[in-house]
C-alpha positions as YAML, in Angstrom:
chain: A
units: angstrom
residues:
- id: 1
  name: MET
  ca: [-10.50, -20.94, 31.48]
- id: 2
  name: ALA
  ca: [-8.28, -18.15, 30.24]
- id: 3
  name: LEU
  ca: [-7.33, -17.79, 26.61]
- id: 4
  name: PRO
  ca: [-3.64, -17.52, 25.73]
- id: 5
  name: SER
  ca: [-2.67, -13.96, 24.99]
- id: 6
  name: ARG
  ca: [-1.98, -14.53, 21.30]
- id: 7
  name: ARG
  ca: [-5.42, -16.08, 20.76]
- id: 8
  name: LEU
  ca: [-7.01, -13.21, 22.64]
- id: 9
  name: GLN
  ca: [-5.40, -10.71, 20.28]
- id: 10
  name: TRP
  ca: [-6.42, -12.70, 17.22]
- id: 11
  name: LEU
  ca: [-9.97, -12.78, 18.56]
- id: 12
  name: ALA
  ca: [-9.90, -8.98, 18.98]
- id: 13
  name: GLN
  ca: [-8.52, -8.64, 15.45]
- id: 14
  name: ALA
  ca: [-11.33, -10.81, 14.05]
- id: 15
  name: VAL
  ca: [-13.92, -8.71, 15.87]
- id: 16
  name: LEU
  ca: [-12.38, -5.52, 14.46]
- id: 17
  name: ILE
  ca: [-12.38, -6.92, 10.92]
- id: 18
  name: ALA
  ca: [-16.03, -7.89, 11.38]
- id: 19
  name: GLY
  ca: [-16.71, -4.31, 12.50]
- id: 20
  name: CYS
  ca: [-15.13, -2.96, 9.31]
- id: 21
  name: VAL
  ca: [-17.77, -4.63, 7.13]
- id: 22
  name: GLY
  ca: [-20.06, -1.59, 7.15]
- id: 23
  name: LEU
  ca: [-17.36, 0.98, 6.39]
- id: 24
  name: ASP
  ca: [-17.22, 2.99, 3.19]
- id: 25
  name: PRO
  ca: [-13.60, 2.57, 1.97]
- id: 26
  name: GLY
  ca: [-14.10, 5.36, -0.55]
- id: 27
  name: TRP
  ca: [-14.42, 7.86, 2.28]
- id: 28
  name: LEU
  ca: [-11.03, 9.04, 3.55]
- id: 29
  name: LEU
  ca: [-11.57, 8.12, 7.21]
- id: 30
  name: GLY
  ca: [-13.12, 4.77, 6.26]
- id: 31
  name: GLY
  ca: [-10.14, 3.86, 4.09]
- id: 32
  name: PHE
  ca: [-7.72, 4.92, 6.81]
- id: 33
  name: THR
  ca: [-9.56, 2.84, 9.42]
- id: 34
  name: LEU
  ca: [-9.59, -0.21, 7.17]
- id: 35
  name: ALA
  ca: [-5.87, 0.20, 6.45]
- id: 36
  name: LEU
  ca: [-5.09, 0.62, 10.16]
- id: 37
  name: VAL
  ca: [-6.99, -2.54, 11.11]
- id: 38
  name: LEU
  ca: [-5.28, -4.53, 8.34]
- id: 39
  name: MET
  ca: [-1.86, -3.20, 9.34]
- id: 40
  name: ALA
  ca: [-2.54, -4.19, 12.95]
- id: 41
  name: GLY
  ca: [-3.24, -7.72, 11.70]
- id: 42
  name: LEU
  ca: [-0.01, -7.79, 9.71]
- id: 43
  name: LYS
  ca: [1.93, -6.49, 12.71]
- id: 44
  name: LEU
  ca: [0.33, -9.19, 14.85]
- id: 45
  name: LEU
  ca: [1.57, -11.80, 12.38]
- id: 46
  name: GLU
  ca: [5.17, -10.66, 12.78]
- id: 47
  name: ALA
  ca: [5.14, -9.65, 16.47]
- id: 48
  name: ARG
  ca: [7.39, -11.94, 18.48]
- id: 49
  name: ASP
  ca: [7.79, -10.20, 21.84]
- id: 50
  name: ARG
  ca: [5.59, -8.34, 24.31]
- id: 51
  name: THR
  ca: [6.47, -4.89, 23.03]
- id: 52
  name: GLY
  ca: [5.36, -5.78, 19.53]
- id: 53
  name: ARG
  ca: [2.11, -7.20, 20.82]
- id: 54
  name: ARG
  ca: [1.54, -4.12, 22.99]
- id: 55
  name: LEU
  ca: [1.91, -2.00, 19.86]
- id: 56
  name: VAL
  ca: [-0.69, -4.20, 18.17]
- id: 57
  name: ALA
  ca: [-3.06, -3.72, 21.12]
- id: 58
  name: LEU
  ca: [-2.61, 0.04, 20.85]
- id: 59
  name: LEU
  ca: [-3.29, -0.05, 17.10]
- id: 60
  name: GLN
  ca: [-6.38, -2.16, 17.73]
- id: 61
  name: LEU
  ca: [-7.68, 0.30, 20.33]
- id: 62
  name: VAL
  ca: [-7.14, 3.24, 17.95]
- id: 63
  name: GLY
  ca: [-8.90, 1.30, 15.20]
- id: 64
  name: CYS
  ca: [-11.77, 0.60, 17.57]
- id: 65
  name: GLY
  ca: [-12.06, 4.31, 18.33]
- id: 66
  name: LEU
  ca: [-12.09, 5.17, 14.63]
- id: 67
  name: LEU
  ca: [-14.82, 2.59, 14.04]
- id: 68
  name: ALA
  ca: [-16.83, 4.12, 16.88]
- id: 69
  name: ALA
  ca: [-16.54, 7.56, 15.29]
- id: 70
  name: GLN
  ca: [-17.96, 6.30, 12.00]
- id: 71
  name: GLN
  ca: [-20.62, 3.80, 13.10]
- id: 72
  name: PRO
  ca: [-22.78, 5.14, 15.94]
- id: 73
  name: ASP
  ca: [-25.53, 2.46, 15.65]
- id: 74
  name: LEU
  ca: [-26.23, -0.10, 18.37]
- id: 75
  name: LEU
  ca: [-24.88, -3.30, 16.78]
- id: 76
  name: PRO
  ca: [-21.57, -1.75, 15.66]
- id: 77
  name: SER
  ca: [-21.27, -0.20, 19.11]
- id: 78
  name: LEU
  ca: [-21.58, -3.62, 20.73]
- id: 79
  name: VAL
  ca: [-18.93, -5.01, 18.37]
- id: 80
  name: GLN
  ca: [-16.63, -2.08, 19.20]
- id: 81
  name: LEU
  ca: [-17.23, -2.60, 22.91]
- id: 82
  name: LEU
  ca: [-16.26, -6.26, 22.57]
- id: 83
  name: ALA
  ca: [-13.11, -5.35, 20.64]
- id: 84
  name: ALA
  ca: [-12.11, -2.70, 23.18]
- id: 85
  name: VAL
  ca: [-12.67, -5.08, 26.10]
- id: 86
  name: LEU
  ca: [-10.58, -7.79, 24.41]
- id: 87
  name: CYS
  ca: [-7.72, -5.38, 23.68]
- id: 88
  name: SER
  ca: [-7.82, -3.97, 27.19]
- id: 89
  name: CYS
  ca: [-7.87, -7.47, 28.71]
- id: 90
  name: TRP
  ca: [-4.75, -8.36, 26.78]
- id: 91
  name: CYS
  ca: [-3.02, -5.14, 27.88]
- id: 92
  name: LEU
  ca: [-3.86, -5.84, 31.53]
- id: 93
  name: ALA
  ca: [-2.88, -9.51, 31.28]
- id: 94
  name: SER
  ca: [0.53, -8.61, 29.85]
- id: 95
  name: ALA
  ca: [1.33, -5.94, 32.44]
- id: 96
  name: PRO
  ca: [4.46, -6.48, 34.54]
- id: 97
  name: TRP
  ca: [2.44, -6.67, 37.77]
- id: 98
  name: ALA
  ca: [0.05, -9.34, 36.41]
- id: 99
  name: PRO
  ca: [0.23, -12.78, 38.07]
- id: 100
  name: GLY
  ca: [2.40, -15.15, 36.06]
- id: 101
  name: SER
  ca: [3.99, -12.35, 34.07]
- id: 102
  name: THR
  ca: [7.50, -13.01, 32.79]
- id: 103
  name: ALA
  ca: [8.34, -9.33, 32.43]
- id: 104
  name: PRO
  ca: [11.43, -8.20, 34.30]
- id: 105
  name: ALA
  ca: [10.94, -6.37, 37.56]
- id: 106
  name: PRO
  ca: [11.29, -2.58, 37.38]
- id: 107
  name: VAL
  ca: [14.69, -1.21, 38.27]
- id: 108
  name: PRO
  ca: [14.58, 1.14, 41.27]
- id: 109
  name: ALA
  ca: [15.86, 4.67, 40.79]
- id: 110
  name: PRO
  ca: [19.33, 5.35, 42.19]
- id: 111
  name: ALA
  ca: [19.31, 7.17, 45.51]
...
């Protein structure tokens, strides 16, 4: 059973927030990562169309990479892997070539 795309992104956001628990917000990169993850959540709240949700997926992937740079241990790595897989699944599920996609067909280049 497939999750709806919005729930999939909220699940990825929850995993990212759980990954931010071990960050030191006093450190510059830790504070930036925490702010980026929170801003991705706020953007997800107000995203109404596919382009907004694609931007959220990109922000979540960047946040996942920043978490990976700061927490190299095994458990945080597994959490980051789960978040990256969830974000990537949403990106692939919302692609124009995906089955059931409502995105408009690409316009061919003029000859």
